[in-house]
C-alpha positions in Angstrom: 82.2 180.3 94.2 78.7 178.7 94.3 77.7 176.7 97.4 76.8 173.1 96.9 73.1 172.3 96.9 71.7 170.9 100.1 70.3 167.4 99.7 66.7 167.2 100.6 65.9 164.3 102.9 62.5 162.8 103.2 60.9 160.0 105.3 58.8 157.2 103.9 56.9 154.5 105.8 56.7 151.0 104.3 54.6 148.1 105.3 56.9 145.0 105.2 55.5 141.5 105.0 57.1 138.1 105.5 59.2 139.0 108.5 59.2 136.4 111.2 62.1 137.2 113.6 64.8 139.7 114.5 67.1 138.2 111.8 64.5 139.3 109.2 64.5 142.8 110.7 68.3 143.0 110.6 68.3 141.9 106.9 65.8 144.4 105.7 67.6 147.3 107.5 70.9 146.2 106.0 69.5 145.9 102.5 68.0 149.4 102.7 71.1 150.9 104.2 73.1 149.8 101.2 71.3 152.5 99.1 73.2 155.7 99.1 72.1 158.1 101.9 69.4 155.7 103.1 68.8 154.7 106.8 65.9 152.5 108.0 64.3 151.4 111.3 62.2 148.3 111.0 59.7 147.2 113.6 58.9 143.5 113.8 55.8 144.0 116.0 54.1 146.5 113.6 55.6 145.2 110.4 56.5 148.8 109.5 59.8 150.3 108.2 60.5 154.0 108.6 63.0 154.9 105.9 64.9 158.2 105.7 66.2 158.8 102.2 67.3 161.5 99.8 64.5 162.9 97.7 66.1 161.6 94.5 65.6 158.0 95.7 62.0 157.2 94.9 59.8 155.2 97.3 59.4 152.6 94.5 63.1 151.9 94.7 62.8 151.3 98.4 59.9 148.8 97.8 62.0 147.0 95.1 65.0 146.8 97.5 62.9 145.1 100.2 61.4 142.7 97.7 64.9 141.8 96.4 65.7 140.9 100.0 63.0 138.3 99.9 60.1 140.2 101.6 57.0 142.0 100.5 56.7 145.8 100.8 53.9 148.3 100.1 53.6 152.0 100.4 51.1 153.6 102.8 47.5 154.1 101.7 46.7 157.5 100.1 45.5 160.2 102.6 41.9 160.1 101.5 41.6 156.5 102.6 40.0 156.4 106.1 42.2 154.9 108.8 41.3 151.4 109.6 39.3 150.9 106.4 40.3 148.8 103.4 43.8 148.6 104.7 42.7 146.1 107.4 41.1 143.7 104.9 44.3 142.0 103.8 45.2 141.5 107.4 41.8 139.9 108.2 42.2 137.6 105.2 45.7 136.6 106.3 44.4 136.0 109.8 41.6 133.8 108.5 44.1 131.7 106.4 46.4 131.3 109.4 43.5 130.2 111.6 42.4 127.6 108.9 46.0 126.3 108.5 46.4 126.0 112.2 43.0 124.2 112.6 43.8 121.6 109.8 47.3 121.1 111.2 45.9 120.4 114.7 43.3 117.9 113.4 46.1 116.0 111.6 48.8 116.4 114.2 47.0 115.6 117.5 46.3 111.8 116.6 50.0 111.5 115.7 51.1 113.1 118.9 48.8 110.9 121.0 49.8 107.6 119.4 53.5 108.4 119.5 53.4 109.4 123.2 51.1 106.7 124.5 52.6 103.2 123.7 49.6 101.4 125.1 47.4 102.8 122.3 49.8 101.8 119.5 47.8 99.3 117.5 49.0 97.1 114.6 50.4 99.3 111.8 49.8 102.5 113.8 53.0 104.0 112.5 51.7 103.9 108.9 48.6 105.8 109.9 50.8 108.4 111.6 52.9 108.6 108.5 49.8 109.3 106.3 48.6 112.0 108.7 52.1 113.5 109.2 52.8 113.9 105.4 50.4 116.8 104.8 51.6 118.5 108.0 55.3 118.2 106.9 54.4 119.5 103.4 51.3 121.7 103.3 51.2 123.0 106.9 54.9 123.7 106.8 54.8 125.1 103.3 55.2 128.8 104.4 58.3 127.9 106.4 59.8 126.0 103.4 59.0 128.8 101.0 60.6 131.5 103.2 63.6 129.3 103.9 64.2 128.7 100.1 63.7 132.4 99.5 66.3 133.2 102.1 68.6 130.6 100.6 68.3 132.4 97.2 69.4 135.6 98.9 72.2 133.9 100.9 70.5 134.4 104.3 69.0 132.3 107.0 66.1 133.2 109.4 63.9 131.5 111.9 62.0 129.9 109.1 65.2 128.2 107.9 65.6 126.5 111.3 61.9 125.4 111.4 62.0 124.1 107.8 65.2 122.2 108.3 63.9 120.7 111.6 60.6 119.5 109.9 62.4 118.1 106.9 65.1 116.3 109.0 62.5 114.8 111.3 60.1 113.6 108.5 63.0 112.4 106.3 64.5 110.3 109.1 61.1 108.9 109.9 60.5 108.0 106.3 63.9 106.2 106.2 63.1 104.4 109.4 59.8 103.2 108.1 60.9 102.1 104.6 64.5 101.0 105.2 65.2 100.9 108.9 62.7 98.2 110.1 60.3 100.6 111.8 57.5 99.7 109.3 57.0 96.2 110.7 53.3 95.6 111.6 53.9 94.9 115.3 56.4 97.7 115.9 56.0 99.5 119.2 57.9 102.7 120.2 58.3 103.9 123.8 58.1 107.7 124.3 60.7 109.6 126.2 61.2 113.3 126.7 65.0 112.6 126.3 66.4 111.3 123.0 67.6 107.6 123.3 69.3 105.1 121.1 67.2 102.5 119.4 67.2 98.8 120.1 66.6 96.9 116.9 64.4 98.9 114.6 65.1 102.6 114.1 62.9 105.0 115.9 60.5 107.3 114.1 60.1 111.0 115.0 56.8 111.8 113.3 55.7 113.5 116.6 58.5 116.0 116.1 57.7 116.4 112.4 54.1 117.4 113.3 54.7 118.9 116.7 57.2 121.5 115.4 54.9 123.1 112.8 51.9 122.8 115.1 53.5 124.5 118.1 55.2 127.2 115.9 52.0 127.9 114.0 50.0 128.1 117.2 52.6 130.2 118.9 52.7 132.7 116.0 48.9 132.9 115.8 48.6 133.6 119.6 51.6 136.0 119.4 49.9 137.9 116.5 46.7 138.2 118.6 48.7 139.4 121.6 50.7 141.9 119.5 47.4 143.2 118.1 46.4 144.0 121.6 49.5 146.1 122.2 48.2 148.5 119.5 44.7 148.8 120.9 45.2 152.3 122.2 46.4 153.6 118.8 43.4 151.9 117.1 41.1 153.5 119.7 42.5 156.9 118.8 41.8 156.3 115.1 38.2 155.2 115.9 37.6 158.6 117.7 37.6 160.3 114.3 34.1 161.0 113.1 33.1 159.7 109.6 30.2 162.1 109.0 29.3 165.6 110.2 26.2 167.7 110.1 26.9 171.1 108.6 24.6 174.1 109.2 24.4 176.8 106.5 21.6 179.3 106.1 19.6 177.6 108.8 19.7 174.3 106.8 21.5 171.2 108.0 23.0 168.6 105.7 25.2 165.5 106.3 28.6 165.5 104.8 31.6 163.1 104.9 34.1 164.6 107.4 36.7 164.7 104.6 34.7 167.5 102.9 34.6 169.7 106.1 36.6 172.8 105.7 38.0 175.3 108.3 35.5 178.1 109.0 32.3 176.1 108.4 29.8 175.6 111.3 28.8 172.1 112.2 26.3 170.7 114.7 27.2 168.4 117.7 24.2 166.8 119.4 24.2 165.3 122.9 26.1 162.0 122.8 27.9 162.7 119.5 31.6 163.2 119.0 33.0 166.5 118.0 34.0 166.1 114.3 37.1 168.3 114.4 38.8 171.0 116.4 36.8 174.1 116.6 35.3 177.0 118.6 31.8 177.0 120.1 29.6 179.6 118.5 26.3 178.8 120.1 25.1 176.6 123.0 26.6 175.4 126.2 27.4 171.8 127.4 30.0 169.6 129.1 32.4 167.7 126.9 34.2 164.4 127.8 37.9 164.6 126.8 39.0 161.4 128.6 39.7 159.5 125.4 41.6 162.3 123.8 43.6 164.0 126.5 43.2 161.7 129.5 41.2 164.5 131.4 38.9 162.5 133.7 36.3 165.1 134.4 34.0 166.7 131.7 34.8 170.3 130.8 32.2 173.0 130.6 32.1 174.8 127.3 30.1 177.8 125.9 30.4 180.4 123.2 34.0 181.2 122.5 35.3 177.9 124.1 37.7 175.7 122.2 36.7 172.1 121.6 38.8 169.1 120.4 37.9 166.7 117.7 37.0 163.3 119.2 35.6 164.7 122.4 32.1 163.5 123.3 29.3 166.0 123.9 27.8 165.1 127.2 25.2 167.8 127.5 23.3 170.2 125.2 23.3 171.1 121.5 26.4 172.8 120.3 27.2 174.8 117.1 30.9 174.7 116.4 33.0 176.6 113.9 35.8 174.4 112.6 39.3 175.8 113.2 41.4 172.9 112.0 40.7 169.9 109.9 42.5 166.7 108.7 46.1 166.3 109.7 46.1 169.7 111.5 43.7 168.6 114.3 45.0 167.7 117.8 43.7 164.1 117.4 45.6 163.7 114.2 48.8 165.1 115.8 48.4 162.8 118.8 47.9 159.7 116.5 51.0 160.7 114.5 53.1 161.2 117.6 52.1 157.8 118.9 52.7 156.1 115.5 56.1 157.8 115.2 57.1 156.8 118.7 56.3 153.1 118.0 58.6 153.2 114.9 61.8 153.8 117.0 64.1 151.5 118.7 65.8 151.6 122.1 69.6 151.1 122.3 69.1 147.7 123.9 66.9 146.5 121.0 69.5 147.6 118.4 72.0 145.4 120.2 69.5 142.5 120.1 68.8 143.0 116.4 72.6 143.0 115.7 72.9 139.7 117.7 70.0 138.2 115.8 71.6 139.0 112.5 74.4 136.5 113.2 72.4 134.2 115.5 70.7 132.0 112.9 74.0 131.2 110.9 75.6 130.4 114.3 72.8 128.0 115.1 73.1 126.3 111.7 76.8 125.9 112.3 76.1 124.5 115.8 73.6 122.0 114.5 76.0 120.7 111.9 78.8 120.5 114.5 76.5 118.6 116.9 75.6 116.1 114.2 79.2 115.6 113.2 80.4 115.3 116.8 77.7 112.7 117.8 78.4 110.6 114.7 82.1 110.9 115.1 81.8 109.8 118.7 80.1 106.6 117.6 76.7 107.6 118.8 73.5 106.1 117.4 72.7 107.9 114.1 69.1 108.6 115.1 70.2 110.1 118.5 72.6 112.3 116.5 69.9 113.4 114.1 67.5 114.0 117.1 70.0 116.3 118.8 70.7 118.2 115.6 67.0 118.7 115.0 66.5 119.9 118.6 69.2 122.5 118.2 67.6 123.8 115.0 64.1 124.0 116.5 64.8 125.3 120.0 66.8 128.4 118.9 64.4 131.4 119.0 65.4 134.9 117.7 61.7 135.8 117.6 61.7 136.8 121.3 64.7 139.0 120.7 62.9 140.9 117.9 59.7 141.3 120.0 61.3 142.4 123.3 61.3 146.2 122.7 58.6 146.9 120.1 55.8 145.1 121.9 56.6 146.9 125.2 57.0 150.2 123.4 53.6 149.8 121.6 51.9 149.0 124.9 53.6 151.8 126.8 53.0 154.6 124.2 49.4 153.6 123.8 48.9 153.6 127.6 50.7 156.9 127.8 48.3 158.4 125.2 45.4 157.2 127.2 46.8 159.0 130.3 47.5 162.2 128.3 51.3 161.7 128.0 52.7 161.5 124.4 56.2 160.1 124.3 58.2 160.8 121.2 60.0 157.5 121.0 62.2 155.0 122.8 65.0 157.6 123.2 62.6 159.8 125.1 61.6 156.9 127.3 65.3 156.2 128.1 65.9 159.9 128.8 62.8 160.1 131.1 64.1 157.1 133.1 67.4 158.8 133.9 66.5 162.4 134.5 67.6 163.8 137.9 66.8 167.5 137.4 63.7 169.2 135.9 63.7 172.9 135.0 60.1 174.1 135.3 58.6 177.2 133.7 56.2 179.2 135.9 53.5 180.9 133.8 51.2 178.4 132.1 53.1 175.4 133.6 53.0 175.6 137.4 50.4 178.4 137.2 47.3 178.9 135.2 48.8 181.4 132.8 46.2 184.0 133.2 44.9 186.4 135.8 42.6 185.1 138.5 41.1 186.4 141.7 43.1 184.6 144.5 41.3 186.0 147.5 38.6 188.5 148.6 38.7 190.1 152.0 35.6 192.0 153.0 35.3 194.6 155.8 33.3 193.0 158.8 29.9 194.6 159.1 30.0 196.1 155.6 28.0 195.2 152.5 29.2 191.7 152.4 31.4 189.7 150.1 28.8 188.8 147.4 27.3 192.3 147.2 30.8 193.9 146.8 31.8 191.4 144.2 28.6 192.1 142.2 29.2 195.8 142.3 32.9 195.5 141.5 32.2 193.1 138.6 29.5 195.5 137.2 31.8 198.5 137.1 34.7 196.5 135.6 32.5 195.5 132.7 33.6 198.7 131.1 37.3 197.9 131.4 39.6 195.9 129.0 42.4 195.6 131.6 43.4 192.0 132.5 42.7 192.7 136.2 39.3 194.0 135.4 38.4 191.0 133.2 39.6 188.7 136.1 37.2 190.5 138.5 34.3 190.2 136.0 34.8 186.5 135.4 35.1 185.8 139.2 32.0 187.8 140.0 30.0 186.0 137.4 31.0 182.7 138.8 30.5 183.7 142.4 27.0 185.0 141.9 25.7 183.0 138.9 22.0 183.3 139.7 22.1 187.2 139.4 23.3 188.9 136.2 25.7 191.8 136.7 23.9 195.2 136.6 24.7 197.9 134.1 27.3 200.6 134.8 26.9 204.4 134.1 29.2 207.4 134.2 32.1 205.0 133.7 35.6 206.4 133.7 39.1 205.0 133.9 42.3 206.6 135.2 45.5 205.1 133.9 47.5 203.5 136.6 44.9 204.2 139.2 41.7 202.3 138.5 38.1 202.6 137.3 34.9 204.2 138.7 31.2 204.3 137.7 27.6 204.4 139.0 25.9 201.0 139.6 22.3 200.9 140.9 22.7 204.6 142.0 25.9 204.0 144.0 29.4 205.3 143.2 31.6 202.2 142.9 35.4 202.6 142.7 38.0 199.8 142.0 41.3 201.4 142.7 44.9 200.8 143.8 44.8 200.7 147.6 45.8 203.9 149.4 47.4 204.2 152.8 44.2 204.8 154.8 42.6 201.3 155.1 40.3 199.7 157.7 42.2 197.3 160.0 41.0 194.1 158.3 42.1 195.3 154.9 45.4 196.8 156.2 46.3 193.3 157.7 45.5 191.6 154.3 47.6 194.0 152.2 51.1 192.8 153.3 50.0 189.2 152.8 48.9 189.9 149.3 52.1 191.7 148.4 54.2 188.9 149.9 52.4 186.4 147.7 53.1 188.6 144.7 49.4 189.3 144.1 48.1 192.6 142.8 45.7 194.1 145.5 42.8 196.4 144.4 40.5 198.2 146.8 36.7 198.4 146.3 35.0 201.5 147.6 31.3 202.1 147.6 30.1 205.6 148.0 33.5 206.5 149.3 33.6 203.7 152.0 36.3 201.0 151.7 34.4 197.7 151.5 36.8 195.0 150.3 40.4 194.1 149.1 40.6 191.9 146.1 43.9 190.0 145.4 44.5 189.2 141.8 47.3 187.1 140.3 48.4 184.2 138.3 47.4 181.4 140.6 49.1 178.1 141.1 47.5 175.1 139.3 45.7 172.8 141.7 48.0 169.8 140.9 51.3 171.6 140.9 52.2 170.9 144.5 51.4 167.2 144.1 53.5 167.2 140.9 56.5 168.7 142.5 56.2 166.5 145.5 56.0 163.4 143.4 59.1 164.4 141.4 61.1 164.8 144.6 59.9 161.4 145.8 61.1 160.0 142.4 64.6 161.5 143.1 64.2 164.4 140.6 65.3 167.9 141.8 62.9 170.7 140.7 64.3 174.0 139.5 62.1 177.1 138.8 63.2 179.3 135.8 60.9 182.1 134.7 60.9 185.4 132.9 58.7 186.8 135.6 59.7 189.1 138.4 61.6 187.9 141.5 58.6 188.3 143.9 56.0 186.2 142.0 58.7 183.6 141.3 59.7 183.3 144.9 56.1 183.2 146.0 55.3 180.3 143.7 58.5 178.5 144.6 57.7 178.9 148.3 54.2 177.6 147.8 55.5 174.5 146.0 58.6 173.8 148.1 61.1 174.6 145.3 64.4 175.7 146.6 66.3 176.8 143.5 64.7 179.8 141.7 65.9 181.7 138.6 63.8 184.8 137.9 63.7 187.3 135.0 65.3 184.7 132.7 65.4 185.5 129.0 65.1 182.6 126.5 68.9 182.7 126.1 69.4 182.6 129.9 67.1 179.6 130.2 69.1 177.7 127.5 72.3 178.7 129.2 71.0 177.4 132.6 70.2 174.1 131.0 73.6 173.9 129.4 75.3 174.7 132.8 73.3 171.9 134.6 74.2 169.4 131.9 77.9 170.4 132.1 77.7 169.7 135.9 76.7 166.1 135.1 73.0 166.4 135.5 70.4 164.7 133.3 68.1 167.6 132.6 64.5 167.8 131.5 62.8 171.1 130.8 59.0 171.7 131.1 57.5 174.7 129.3 54.6 175.9 127.2 55.7 179.1 125.4 57.9 180.3 122.5 60.4 181.5 125.1 60.9 177.9 126.3 61.6 176.4 122.8 65.4 176.9 123.0 65.7 175.4 126.5 63.4 172.5 125.5 65.6 171.7 122.5 68.8 172.0 124.4 67.8 169.7 127.3 68.4 166.0 127.6 64.6 165.8 127.4 62.1 168.5 126.4 58.5 168.3 127.9 55.8 170.6 126.5 52.4 171.4 128.0 49.7 170.3 125.6 48.0 173.7 125.8 51.2 175.5 124.9 52.5 177.0 121.6 53.3 174.9 118.5 57.0 176.0 118.8 57.2 174.5 122.3 55.5 171.3 121.3 57.6 171.0 118.2 60.9 171.3 120.2 59.8 168.8 122.9 60.3 165.0 123.2 57.3 164.5 125.4 53.9 166.4 125.4 51.5 166.5 128.4 48.3 166.6 126.3 45.9 167.3 129.1 47.9 170.4 130.2 48.3 169.0 133.7 51.8 169.2 135.2 50.9 166.3 137.5 51.1 164.1 134.4 54.9 164.5 134.5 55.2 162.2 137.4 53.1 159.6 135.5 55.4 160.0 132.5 58.6 159.3 134.6 57.1 156.3 136.3 55.7 154.9 133.0 59.1 155.3 131.4 60.8 153.5 134.3 58.3 150.7 134.2 58.6 150.4 130.4 62.4 150.2 130.4 62.2 147.7 133.2 59.8 145.6 131.1 62.1 145.8 128.1 65.1 144.6 130.2 63.1 141.7 131.5 62.1 140.8 128.0 65.6 140.9 126.7 66.9 139.0 129.7 64.4 136.2 129.1 65.1 136.1 125.3 68.9 135.9 125.8 68.6 133.6 128.8 66.2 131.2 127.1 68.7 130.5 124.3 71.6 130.4 126.7 69.9 127.5 128.6 68.0 125.6 125.9 70.6 125.5 123.1 73.2 123.7 125.2 70.6 121.2 126.5 69.6 120.4 122.9 73.3 120.0 122.0 74.0 117.4 124.6 70.8 115.5 123.7 68.6 116.4 126.7 65.8 118.0 124.7 63.2 116.3 122.6 62.5 118.2 119.3 58.8 118.4 120.1 59.4 119.8 123.5 61.9 122.2 121.9 59.2 123.5 119.5 56.8 124.1 122.3 59.5 125.9 124.4 60.4 128.1 121.4 56.8 129.2 120.9 56.2 129.8 124.6 59.3 132.1 124.8 57.8 134.5 122.4 54.4 134.4 124.1 56.0 135.2 127.4 57.8 138.2 126.0 54.6 139.6 124.4 52.5 138.7 127.5 55.0 140.6 129.8 54.7 143.6 127.5 50.9 143.5 127.6 50.9 144.1 131.3 51.8 147.7 130.5 48.3 148.2 129.1 46.9 147.9 132.6 49.5 150.1 134.3 47.9 152.7 136.6 49.7 155.7 138.1 49.8 155.5 141.9 48.4 158.7 143.4 50.3 159.9 146.4 48.4 161.4 149.3 50.5 164.5 149.6 48.8 167.7 150.9 47.7 170.2 148.3 48.7 173.8 148.9 
């Protein structure tokens, strides 16, 4: 019996145009979801739809479905098109048209507003001048609202544009009736202005100020809102701008300039002082300092030389470098960072899904309320113009725009800010999980420690050759060794005495499990495991080294013990601060490592971690995470190796170190790009601030409508004031989100161990 073929599922991003509120978002998602096997997440702030669909459903069918819903849709630009190039031109054209429409509307609407609101300035036949000025605003300026409202009507749906269009049409139509048939066209007519609707005495009132004020304030609000929303994506655009456009390639001693798209892995390119590194690579010649602040959030320049890895987008702050490309295009770290940030901004928090669901029924409810208010006022014997005014105010004041912008604008600002700080968040679900974690399982090697052998301490015999001389001799003899301990001594000796190169070694020999010996500058130098006969100073240092789980080696020169060198995987400088900050945030640290008990306990003791699990296999780490979750804890796992991938995937939240393996990064929800565990505290605090911002945004969006719609229903809100309030509500939501762009992690003054 043959197995059924597994359906292949793919993801396609669409650019959706014509959406103006959360009701539009809800409609597009529902239309796409009607296709078999298709799910979609639509983002109002970015105008993007992320669609998951079976491979047999072509992207063109997705585009057609969106267009049938009354909106425009386009597929993403081909890969060879540079980011931020021609794709931005339609946006700039649309922005220019919106600015022109707003300018003309303001020139026509302001005189109408002034004359309507200042009775002392109402000259003879002023109302007819206002009518002439208001007509283009009600028709041409409001044309986009009318078109989208009619389009929605053809598709049996209603959006924010429907409410605005009906409000403008009702205000202008009533004013036209009052001028031509209601006695308001008399030459000497005067009209008092009031923020509250009132019944007329004699001639019917005209509401041309509402007919021009509604489109003016809505157009101005949307223009400013678009500008502010553009600001929330500033960090993502800055990442795109880090990519070099051209690169100098050196072949056969000759340099030539190539477009960066033609660069291939393995080719050598030149990076001059002040230039950006074109792509990820390895330095083959030269030494310099590179500034990684815009790529990983690392504040201090990093020294690089032959054999050092460099990241595309980093700035060369020193000398000339020759770099061999190791990754190009979508495989580079910069491209992965940009994709992670883009993917994160496409998601939705649970609260936003609720808001979108509410917005889907919000506009029809508002239309029903407006009709009900009109009928109630007329049925109660109220003045017809007061009834119409209350009806128009209800239509105009309702604002699902703020509901649609509450989450995406905050998420865009937060993910962008996180990328600048070296924290890549996989999406709103990861932010929500970050906010609630109470336990974090930390790997040791490569996470809390450096991940490679280093010299931790050198104890020299008093009155002997001296620390520097012994290091120089030990480093010289270890040049013949490939052992990790030997390489650590050589590297440390070169750093400790940089002005003097290490001398050559002769008669070199190595004894497995014992050490190495050789002749350096005529002296017999031995670097060996310590024996029982040690000078007092070294004998006192030996138990301390073993307690700290360091490997001690003895340096003897001409048979005389001169120094004890302690070697081990040292704790990262920021690890103590990171663990201390987690405790202050109410998060319990747990150490789980595959290393031996002694090194694990030593690191835990140094960092103040009480719960330690040593000699953990990958399966045991995953089991530990499962146990903690079953006990009711919200668990995050931080790791950097293949052995951490299972635990990362099984946790409530997986956090990978940026310098770790692809398997760990792929299984994680959050990546600490700069490889600094201290960034974890920043991530938790940023998540809490972001979710707090989203809650405030949603509270404002719901609260605004809960207050203003009833006021409009009982006739306590002028339509013009309602239009202004509606625009301000969206601006407040976006402005509150923009505050996240300036968020700074607070550094605690905890002691570093």
